[in-house]
C-alpha positions as CSV (number, residue, x, y, z in Angstrom):
1,M,19.5,15.2,8.5
2,V,16.1,14.7,7.9
3,L,14.6,14.5,3.9
4,H,12.1,16.0,2.6
5,L,10.2,13.1,0.2
6,G,7.4,16.0,-0.7
7,H,3.8,15.4,1.2
8,Q,4.7,15.8,4.7
9,V,6.5,12.9,4.0
10,S,10.5,13.1,5.4
11,I,13.0,10.1,5.6
12,L,16.5,9.9,7.4
13,T,19.2,10.9,5.3
14,E,21.6,8.5,7.3
15,E,18.3,5.8,5.7
16,V,18.9,6.5,2.0
17,V,20.6,4.2,-0.7
18,A,20.5,5.7,-3.5
19,I,18.6,8.7,-5.4
20,L,17.2,7.9,-9.1
21,N,15.8,9.7,-12.1
22,F,12.6,7.8,-11.8
23,S,12.0,8.3,-16.1
24,T,15.0,6.5,-16.7
25,A,14.5,3.9,-13.7
26,V,11.1,2.7,-15.2
27,L,12.7,2.1,-18.6
28,G,16.5,-0.8,-17.7
29,G,15.7,-3.3,-17.1
30,P,17.0,-4.9,-14.0
31,T,15.3,-1.5,-12.4
32,R,11.8,-2.1,-13.4
33,E,12.8,-5.2,-11.9
34,F,13.7,-4.7,-8.8
35,L,10.2,-1.8,-8.5
36,D,8.2,-4.9,-9.6
37,Y,9.6,-7.0,-6.9
38,S,9.6,-3.7,-4.5
39,R,5.4,-3.5,-5.3
40,S,5.0,-6.8,-4.8
41,C,6.6,-6.6,-1.0
42,D,4.6,-3.9,-0.4
43,A,7.8,-1.9,0.9
44,L,7.3,0.3,-2.6
45,V,5.5,4.3,-1.4
46,R,3.9,6.3,-3.3
47,V,4.7,10.1,-1.9
48,G,1.4,11.9,-3.0
49,P,-1.0,11.4,-5.9
50,G,1.1,13.5,-8.5
51,P,3.4,11.1,-10.9
52,A,7.0,10.7,-9.7
53,R,10.0,12.3,-10.5
54,S,12.3,10.3,-8.8
55,V,12.9,6.3,-7.1
56,V,14.6,7.0,-3.5
57,V,15.6,3.8,-2.7
58,T,16.1,3.0,1.5
59,P,16.8,-0.6,3.7
60,S,13.2,-0.7,3.4
61,K,10.6,1.0,1.6
62,V,11.2,2.6,-1.6
63,F,9.5,6.0,-2.4
64,L,8.5,7.3,-5.3
65,S,8.9,10.9,-5.1
66,P,6.8,14.3,-6.8
67,V,10.4,15.4,-6.5
68,S,12.1,15.7,-8.6
69,C,16.2,13.7,-8.4
70,P,18.8,16.9,-8.9
71,T,16.0,18.8,-5.9
72,L,16.3,16.1,-3.5
73,A,20.3,14.7,-3.8
74,D,20.3,19.4,-3.2
75,R,18.1,18.5,-0.3
76,A,20.0,15.7,0.8
77,A,23.9,17.9,0.2
78,G,22.3,19.9,3.5
79,P,22.6,23.3,3.8
80,R,25.8,24.7,2.4
81,V,28.2,27.7,4.0
82,V,29.2,31.1,1.2
83,A,31.5,33.1,2.8
84,G,30.8,35.7,4.9
85,G,29.2,33.5,7.1
86,G,25.9,33.0,5.0
87,R,23.8,29.8,4.0
88,A,23.3,29.6,-0.1
89,R,20.2,26.4,-1.0
């Protein structure tokens, strides 16, 4: 499946290593160091011009997405089937 990160940027869900809350991620020492290192290696990708709300880690890139962490996690989980054969989001 494909995970839409915002602003016409999508990745394969199979590539997702972690989805983190941006506000929490920048406060943590090791996570902040990881983001700084990713930036220095040109592996940090800002998705769109707005403020980042989540950090999506893949083996080759780290994306700063304007979409919230819970929304991305829900999208990554995919559609759920409900009683009666319909789909819920």
